[in-house]
Every structure is written in structure tokens, then in C-alpha cells.
C-alpha positions as CSV (number, residue, x, y, z in Angstrom):
1,M,-13.5,13.1,-17.3
2,T,-12.5,15.4,-14.6
3,I,-10.3,13.4,-11.8
4,L,-9.1,13.9,-8.3
5,I,-6.4,11.9,-6.8
6,L,-6.0,12.0,-2.9
7,G,-2.6,11.8,-1.7
8,S,1.0,12.9,-2.0
9,G,3.4,9.8,-2.4
10,G,4.9,7.7,-4.9
11,R,1.7,5.6,-5.4
12,E,-0.2,8.7,-6.3
13,H,2.4,9.8,-8.6
14,T,2.2,6.3,-10.2
15,F,-1.6,6.7,-10.4
16,A,-1.3,10.2,-11.9
17,W,1.2,8.8,-14.6
18,K,-1.4,6.0,-15.7
19,L,-4.5,8.0,-15.8
20,V,-3.1,11.0,-17.8
21,Q,-2.4,8.4,-20.6
22,S,-6.1,7.9,-20.8
23,P,-8.0,9.7,-23.8
24,L,-11.0,9.6,-20.9
25,C,-8.9,11.9,-18.8
26,Q,-9.5,15.4,-19.6
27,K,-8.1,17.1,-16.5
28,L,-6.5,15.8,-13.3
29,F,-6.2,17.0,-10.1
30,V,-4.0,15.8,-7.1
31,A,-4.2,16.7,-3.6
32,P,-1.8,17.6,-2.2
33,G,0.4,15.6,-4.5
34,N,4.3,16.2,-5.0
35,S,6.9,17.5,-7.4
36,G,6.4,14.4,-9.8
37,T,2.3,15.2,-10.2
38,A,3.2,18.9,-10.5
39,D,4.7,18.0,-13.9
40,I,1.5,16.1,-15.2
41,A,-1.6,17.3,-13.2
42,E,-2.6,20.2,-11.1
43,N,-1.6,20.0,-7.4
44,I,-4.1,21.3,-4.8
45,D,-2.7,22.1,-1.2
46,L,-5.4,20.5,1.1
47,K,-5.4,17.5,3.4
48,V,-6.9,14.1,2.5
49,T,-8.8,13.8,5.6
50,D,-10.3,17.3,5.2
51,F,-13.5,16.3,3.7
52,E,-15.4,19.6,3.6
53,A,-12.5,20.9,1.8
54,I,-12.4,18.0,-0.6
55,K,-16.2,18.4,-1.2
56,T,-15.4,22.2,-2.2
57,L,-13.0,21.4,-4.5
58,V,-15.2,18.7,-6.4
59,L,-18.0,21.0,-6.8
60,E,-15.8,24.1,-7.9
61,K,-13.8,22.1,-10.3
62,Q,-16.7,19.9,-11.5
63,I,-14.9,16.5,-10.6
64,D,-16.7,13.2,-11.9
65,M,-14.4,10.7,-10.1
66,V,-12.4,10.5,-6.7
67,V,-9.4,7.8,-6.6
68,V,-8.4,7.5,-2.9
69,G,-4.5,6.8,-2.7
70,P,-3.8,6.4,1.2
71,E,-5.9,4.6,3.8
72,D,-6.6,7.2,6.3
73,P,-9.6,8.9,4.4
74,L,-11.1,5.6,3.7
75,V,-11.0,4.4,7.3
76,Q,-12.8,7.7,8.1
77,G,-15.5,7.1,5.9
78,I,-14.7,9.3,2.7
79,H,-16.7,7.3,0.5
80,D,-19.7,7.3,3.0
81,F,-19.6,11.0,3.2
82,F,-20.0,11.5,-0.5
83,L,-22.6,8.9,-0.6
84,N,-24.9,10.7,2.1
85,D,-24.3,14.2,0.5
86,P,-26.9,15.0,-2.2
87,E,-24.5,17.4,-3.8
88,I,-21.8,15.1,-4.5
89,K,-23.2,11.3,-4.2
90,H,-23.1,11.3,-8.0
91,V,-19.2,11.5,-7.9
92,A,-17.4,7.8,-8.4
93,V,-15.1,7.2,-5.4
94,I,-12.7,4.5,-6.0
95,G,-12.0,3.2,-2.4
96,P,-14.3,0.9,0.1
97,Q,-16.8,2.2,2.4
98,K,-16.0,2.9,5.9
99,A,-17.3,-0.5,7.1
100,A,-15.3,-2.4,4.7
101,A,-12.2,-0.4,5.3
102,Q,-12.1,-1.8,9.0
103,L,-10.1,-4.6,7.1
104,E,-7.3,-2.5,7.4
105,G,-8.2,-0.1,9.7
106,S,-8.2,-2.9,12.6
107,K,-6.3,-5.8,12.8
108,E,-8.8,-7.6,14.8
109,F,-11.6,-7.0,12.7
110,A,-9.5,-8.2,9.8
111,K,-8.7,-11.6,11.7
112,E,-12.4,-12.2,12.7
113,F,-13.2,-11.7,8.9
114,L,-10.4,-14.4,8.0
115,F,-11.7,-16.9,10.6
116,R,-15.2,-16.3,9.9
117,H,-14.6,-17.0,6.2
118,N,-12.2,-19.8,6.6
119,I,-9.3,-18.2,4.9
120,P,-5.9,-19.2,6.0
121,T,-4.1,-17.2,8.3
122,A,-2.1,-17.4,11.7
123,A,-3.6,-18.3,15.1
124,Y,-4.4,-15.0,17.0
125,Q,-5.7,-13.6,20.2
126,S,-6.4,-9.8,20.8
127,F,-6.1,-8.0,24.1
128,D,-6.6,-4.7,25.7
129,A,-5.1,-3.3,29.0
130,S,-7.5,-4.7,31.0
131,S,-6.4,-8.4,29.7
132,L,-2.6,-7.9,29.8
133,E,-2.2,-10.7,31.9
134,A,-4.3,-13.0,29.8
135,G,-1.9,-11.6,26.9
136,Y,1.4,-12.7,28.9
137,E,-0.4,-16.4,29.3
138,F,-1.0,-16.4,25.7
139,L,2.6,-15.7,24.7
140,E,3.7,-18.3,26.9
141,T,1.6,-20.7,24.8
142,L,3.5,-19.8,21.6
143,N,6.8,-20.6,20.4
144,P,9.3,-17.6,19.4
145,P,9.5,-15.4,17.5
146,Y,6.4,-13.5,19.0
147,V,4.3,-11.2,16.7
148,L,2.5,-8.2,18.1
149,K,0.5,-6.0,16.0
150,A,-1.1,-2.8,16.9
151,D,-5.0,-3.0,16.4
152,G,-5.3,0.4,14.6
153,L,-3.5,2.1,11.9
154,A,0.2,3.2,12.6
155,A,1.6,3.9,9.5
156,G,3.3,0.9,8.9
157,K,5.2,0.6,12.2
158,G,2.8,-1.0,14.6
159,V,4.1,-4.6,14.0
160,L,6.9,-6.1,16.2
161,I,8.4,-9.5,15.9
162,L,10.5,-10.4,18.9
163,N,12.6,-13.5,19.8
164,D,12.6,-13.0,23.5
165,L,9.7,-14.0,25.6
166,D,10.5,-11.4,28.4
167,E,11.0,-8.7,25.7
168,A,7.7,-9.4,24.1
169,K,6.0,-9.1,27.3
170,A,7.5,-5.7,27.9
171,E,6.7,-4.7,24.4
172,L,3.1,-5.7,25.2
173,K,3.0,-3.9,28.2
174,S,4.5,-0.7,26.3
175,M,1.6,-0.9,23.6
176,L,-1.4,-1.5,25.7
177,V,-0.5,0.6,28.9
178,D,2.2,3.2,27.6
179,A,0.5,3.9,24.6
180,K,3.7,3.1,22.4
181,F,1.6,3.5,19.3
182,G,-0.9,6.2,20.7
183,A,-4.4,5.1,20.1
184,A,-3.3,2.5,17.4
185,S,-2.4,0.2,20.3
186,T,-5.2,0.5,22.9
187,K,-5.9,-3.2,21.6
188,V,-3.0,-5.6,20.5
189,V,-3.3,-8.8,18.3
190,V,-0.7,-11.2,19.3
191,E,-0.2,-13.8,16.5
192,E,1.8,-17.1,16.1
193,F,4.6,-16.4,13.8
194,L,4.5,-18.0,10.0
195,D,7.9,-18.8,8.6
196,G,8.1,-18.6,4.8
197,I,8.6,-15.9,2.1
198,E,6.3,-13.0,1.6
199,L,4.4,-11.5,-1.3
200,S,1.5,-9.3,-2.0
201,C,-1.6,-10.1,-4.3
202,F,-3.8,-7.1,-5.5
203,V,-7.3,-7.5,-6.3
204,L,-9.6,-5.0,-8.0
205,T,-13.4,-5.5,-7.1
206,D,-16.7,-3.5,-7.9
207,G,-18.1,-5.6,-4.9
208,K,-19.3,-8.4,-7.1
209,N,-16.9,-8.9,-9.7
210,Y,-13.1,-9.1,-9.3
211,Q,-10.1,-9.2,-11.5
212,I,-6.3,-10.1,-9.9
213,L,-3.4,-7.8,-11.0
214,P,0.1,-8.9,-11.1
215,T,1.8,-10.0,-7.7
216,A,4.7,-8.1,-6.2
217,K,7.3,-8.4,-3.7
218,D,8.3,-5.4,-1.4
219,Y,11.2,-5.1,1.0
220,K,10.3,-3.5,4.2
221,R,13.4,-3.2,6.3
222,I,16.0,-0.2,6.2
223,G,18.6,-2.4,6.4
224,E,20.5,-5.0,3.7
225,G,19.5,-8.7,4.0
226,D,16.2,-7.6,5.5
227,T,17.6,-6.0,8.7
228,G,16.8,-3.1,10.9
229,L,13.6,-0.9,11.7
230,N,10.7,-1.3,9.4
231,T,9.9,1.3,6.6
232,G,7.2,1.9,4.3
233,G,8.8,0.0,2.0
234,M,12.3,0.1,0.2
235,G,12.0,-1.4,-3.1
236,A,9.8,-3.9,-5.0
237,V,9.9,-6.6,-7.7
238,S,7.0,-7.7,-10.1
239,P,6.5,-10.4,-11.0
240,V,7.5,-12.7,-8.1
241,P,9.4,-15.5,-9.4
242,F,8.6,-18.3,-7.0
243,A,4.6,-17.6,-7.7
244,T,4.3,-20.5,-10.2
245,D,0.7,-20.8,-11.7
246,S,-0.2,-23.5,-9.4
247,F,0.5,-21.1,-6.4
248,L,-1.5,-18.6,-7.9
249,N,-4.3,-20.8,-8.4
250,K,-4.1,-21.7,-4.6
251,I,-4.4,-17.9,-4.0
252,E,-7.3,-17.2,-6.0
253,E,-9.1,-20.2,-4.8
254,R,-8.3,-20.4,-1.2
255,V,-8.0,-16.5,-0.8
256,V,-9.3,-14.1,-3.3
257,K,-12.4,-16.0,-4.0
258,P,-13.6,-16.2,-0.3
259,T,-12.5,-12.6,0.5
260,V,-14.8,-11.1,-2.3
261,A,-17.6,-13.4,-1.5
262,G,-17.1,-12.7,2.4
263,L,-17.4,-8.9,1.7
264,Q,-20.8,-9.6,0.0
265,K,-22.1,-12.0,2.9
266,D,-20.9,-9.5,5.3
267,G,-22.7,-6.6,3.3
268,L,-19.6,-4.7,3.0
269,D,-19.6,-2.5,0.1
270,Y,-16.4,-2.4,-1.6
271,K,-15.3,-0.9,-4.8
272,G,-11.4,-0.6,-5.3
273,F,-8.1,-2.4,-4.4
274,I,-7.8,-5.1,-2.1
275,F,-4.0,-5.2,-1.2
276,I,-3.6,-9.0,0.3
277,G,-0.3,-9.5,2.2
278,L,0.6,-13.2,1.9
279,I,3.0,-15.5,3.2
280,K,4.2,-18.9,1.3
281,V,4.5,-21.6,4.2
282,G,5.6,-24.6,2.5
283,D,3.6,-24.5,-0.5
284,D,0.5,-22.7,1.0
285,P,-0.3,-19.1,0.9
286,K,-1.6,-17.7,4.1
287,V,-3.0,-14.2,4.7
288,I,-1.0,-11.8,7.0
289,E,-3.0,-8.7,6.5
290,Y,-5.3,-6.9,4.3
291,N,-5.0,-3.1,3.1
292,V,-7.7,-1.4,1.5
293,R,-5.6,0.2,-0.9
294,M,-2.8,-0.1,-3.4
295,G,0.7,-0.8,-1.4
296,D,3.6,1.8,-1.8
297,P,6.2,0.9,-3.5
298,E,4.4,-1.9,-4.8
299,T,2.0,0.2,-7.0
300,E,5.5,1.7,-8.7
301,V,6.0,-1.8,-10.2
302,V,2.4,-3.2,-10.6
303,L,0.7,-0.4,-12.5
304,P,3.3,0.0,-15.0
305,R,3.0,-3.6,-16.2
306,L,-0.8,-3.0,-16.7
307,K,-1.5,-2.3,-20.4
308,N,-5.1,-1.4,-19.7
309,D,-6.7,2.2,-19.8
310,L,-7.0,2.9,-15.8
311,V,-9.8,5.1,-16.4
312,E,-11.6,2.5,-18.0
313,I,-11.3,0.2,-15.4
314,F,-12.2,2.6,-12.8
315,Q,-15.4,3.2,-14.7
316,A,-16.2,-0.3,-14.7
317,I,-15.5,-0.7,-11.0
318,S,-17.9,2.4,-10.2
319,N,-20.6,0.6,-12.5
320,Q,-20.3,-2.7,-11.4
321,K,-19.1,-4.1,-14.8
322,L,-15.6,-5.1,-13.8
323,D,-16.3,-8.7,-15.4
324,K,-16.6,-6.7,-18.7
325,I,-12.9,-5.8,-18.6
326,K,-9.9,-8.1,-19.8
327,I,-6.7,-7.5,-17.7
328,E,-3.8,-7.2,-20.1
329,I,-0.2,-7.2,-18.5
330,D,3.1,-6.7,-19.7
331,E,5.1,-9.9,-19.8
332,R,8.6,-8.1,-18.5
333,A,9.7,-7.7,-15.1
334,A,9.6,-4.4,-13.2
335,T,11.4,-3.2,-10.1
336,T,11.8,-0.1,-8.0
337,V,14.2,1.1,-5.6
338,M,13.2,3.6,-3.0
339,L,15.8,6.3,-2.5
340,V,15.4,7.8,1.3
341,S,16.4,10.6,3.6
342,G,19.5,9.6,5.6
343,G,18.2,8.9,9.2
344,Y,14.6,7.5,8.0
345,P,12.5,5.7,9.4
346,E,13.8,7.8,12.4
347,D,14.5,11.6,12.4
348,Y,15.6,13.0,9.2
349,E,16.3,16.2,7.6
350,K,14.1,17.9,4.7
351,G,14.4,20.4,2.2
352,K,17.7,18.8,0.4
353,E,17.8,19.6,-3.4
354,I,17.7,16.5,-5.8
355,T,20.1,16.7,-8.7
356,G,20.5,14.4,-11.8
357,L,17.0,14.1,-12.8
358,H,17.2,15.1,-16.4
359,N,20.2,12.4,-16.7
360,L,17.8,9.6,-16.2
361,T,17.5,7.1,-19.3
362,D,14.9,4.3,-19.8
363,V,13.4,4.5,-16.1
364,L,10.5,6.0,-14.5
365,P,11.2,8.2,-11.8
366,F,8.0,8.3,-9.4
367,H,8.5,11.0,-7.0
368,A,7.3,10.2,-3.1
369,G,8.5,12.7,-0.3
370,A,9.6,15.6,-3.0
371,I,8.1,19.0,-3.7
372,L,9.3,22.1,-5.9
373,K,10.7,24.9,-4.1
374,D,12.1,28.0,-5.8
375,G,12.0,26.0,-9.2
376,N,14.0,23.1,-7.8
377,V,13.3,19.5,-6.4
378,V,13.9,19.1,-2.9
379,T,13.2,16.6,-0.4
380,S,10.1,16.7,1.8
381,G,9.6,13.3,3.4
382,G,11.4,9.9,4.5
383,R,11.1,8.0,1.3
384,V,11.9,10.2,-1.4
385,M,11.7,8.8,-4.8
386,A,11.1,5.3,-6.4
387,I,13.1,4.5,-9.7
388,T,11.2,1.7,-11.6
389,A,12.9,-0.2,-14.3
390,F,11.5,-2.8,-16.9
391,G,14.0,-5.7,-18.1
392,N,13.2,-9.2,-19.6
393,T,14.1,-10.5,-15.9
394,Y,14.1,-9.0,-12.8
395,Q,17.8,-8.9,-12.7
396,E,18.1,-7.0,-15.8
397,A,15.6,-4.4,-14.2
398,I,17.1,-4.1,-11.2
399,K,20.7,-3.4,-12.9
400,K,18.8,-0.9,-14.9
401,S,17.4,1.0,-11.4
402,Y,20.6,0.7,-10.0
403,Q,22.3,2.4,-13.0
404,N,20.4,5.3,-12.8
405,I,20.5,5.8,-9.2
406,E,24.0,6.3,-9.5
407,K,23.1,9.6,-11.7
408,L,21.0,11.0,-8.8
409,H,22.3,12.8,-5.7
410,F,20.8,14.6,-2.4
411,D,22.5,15.2,0.7
412,K,22.5,11.9,2.9
413,M,20.6,9.7,0.1
414,Y,20.4,6.1,1.3
415,Y,19.1,3.2,-0.7
416,R,19.2,-0.5,-0.4
417,K,21.5,-2.2,-2.8
418,D,20.3,-5.7,-2.4
419,I,16.6,-5.5,-3.9
420,G,15.6,-9.0,-5.1
421,F,18.6,-10.4,-3.3
422,D,16.2,-13.4,-1.9
423,L,15.0,-14.5,-5.0
């Protein structure tokens, strides 16, 4: 099979690393890819939302399957684009169709779906600029902290959690009237705050059947002790120690089953990953959000634990035969720590040379914001590299990740030294 992965982050490098292990993968392309994927596949410089350029590439390279990494092309309807074009409709696309991708593309759509199918989640209301006063009134009915979510895609930065009512009102106005997050915040969902500990559940579905992958927990804040600004993710741990068998059973019965059944009931065609952001409140799971692709950096700890041939799984998704697959998981713990550019998630410099990669032992370095330039690996983004390790416990794995990070260097390199601290 000839396969194309769309994307350029650590998630896509992890996909590439896993797919090339399959005897079914004869040729692998990644667009646009990074320095990590360049080692094991052929990078093609094109935008993940340039559907016409992707079609040209698919025809030219005779690609059989497209694995969509990030959310943007899914929300913009890349799966539908393939299905509606006679020249490429035979190509398998891993990722939901446009209508189903609204689970991530619109926070309001997701909340309506959750309520419609009786899936546990926080109480909410949504507002636009014309209903700002009603938004103020709703905030007054809630207890702090106050949760404001931009309705559309905001690259993981459209959620604000505020303790002060006046500040919450000012931010709501900033989002709706002053377009703080651009078009993403023309509508804002205001939610009750749920107090608990977060985790992520990953589900594969072919639209009819489903399989559950290992749970993971990621760390979103830039600062230690979960302080400071939100990022795309600073590290992750899998499995989640507090996710007991009985709790996992609750997730499956109360969240996973009604989600997959709800997609079918609503006529939403879905072939791919469902990422369910959960919070454990007391001993009960509640849904914070849906993503319609794998998470990053959770992919870097979930996929390495998967023993199955990933191409076989993707073929089963495409052919609606996922029930024939038996998922096999490595019992060891996996951890990953993200190295980021100094200044991230705000302004940062690019083009810093990364040294020490050849000195790493017994870890998997997944490249993210890194590219090859003049034979050297240099930084090209905020989140630069995820260092993944295995251990019999997550403490053992995390120690290995940190020991190897000490061998790496680039100017102004930063990472959190407390991944797993709350477990």
C-alpha cells in the first residue's frame, strides 16, 4: 500500500514511525512532514488544507490511503472532497466526514450532541454578540471559576477559566465583540466549571463498530504545577493510574457507547479516531470536549503501546470490519516530555540547531516543530520534540525521558520538569 499522512507534528511522526513497521506499507509520504518523518518517509511540501494539491499528489503517486493528522482539513471537509470526486473516491480516508467533524469544529454542536444523547457533561449556554447581556446574566448564575470556550477552532487556545466575575464578563465581551480569537469566537459557550482530574479516552470507529485504545493524561499548561498559559500540550502519561477497571467500564457504558450510537442515530459518517476529553468528578466521568483526531502529545504515548499492525487497523476501519480486530496493548507505561522553544506559547524564535540526538538511548524522539536545514535539525515551531520512554511504572518511564533530555540542547530550550506530578 502507498499511504499519505497529512500533518507536520509529533503526532504525524508517531503515525509514520508506526505505519512503516507494517509489511503492508510499501511507500509512505508525509505532507508537509518534519525532520523526523524525513528519516523514514518522503516529505512533500504542501498545505494540509490545499485539497486540489493533495488530489494531484494522490493521483501522481497512486496513493491508496490518506491518514489525516490535524483537525483543520477534517473540519473543512477533506473526506467529503474525496468521496465527491470520481477520480479519488476509491482512496481510503482515515478521519470523519465534515458534518461529524463539527464535534470538534463547533463547541456548541458538541454540547448539543452530548445533551441530545444523554452523555454526562457540564451545564452550558452559548452566546453571540447580540446576546452579550444574556451572557452576563448567565455568568451571574454560576459559581466561580467561569469557563468560556470559543465555539470554533482556536488551535487549542480558545478556552479561558477565570475566577473573577467582572473579568469573566470583560473576557466574554472581548471574545464576542472584539474578536479576541477571530472568527472562532463569534459564538462563545459558557459552561459550569467541573472540579476533578482530567484524562483522555481514544476510540477507533468504522462508523458502526468501535475499539478503545489506552487512556492517557496530558499536561496543557506551560508552567510547572499546571500554571501559566495553555499550550498544545507539554507532556503525557499512559496508562492513567487512577483509571481503574470499574471507572473504565463507566467510560465505555456512559460515554463511548452512546457517542458511537449517537453518531449513527444522527447520520454522521465517521471513520477514524474519536478523542474524548474527560474529567473524573468524584468517581464519575464527564465529557469536557470531543476532538475528531488523535491528540498531541497523547499520540506519542498511546501508539507506542499499541502492538497491532496500524495499517491493518486502518484497513478494517475503511472496510467497516473493525469488530474483527483484537487490540493488543503493551502493559508497560509510556511517558513523553515535550521540548519547546523559549517564549512559547507566545513569541519565540525559530532556526535553532538541535544537538545531541545521536546520544539518545532507549527512548523514542518524536519530532514536532523541527526541520532539516543544511544537514542539521533545527527548530521550526513552538513545540519542538517529544521524548517518549517505556517503563514498568510511569515513574520509571519518566525518569528515562528526563535522563535523555539532558543530552539534548538548543538555544532557549524549555520543558516542564514535573510531568506526572499529580498522579
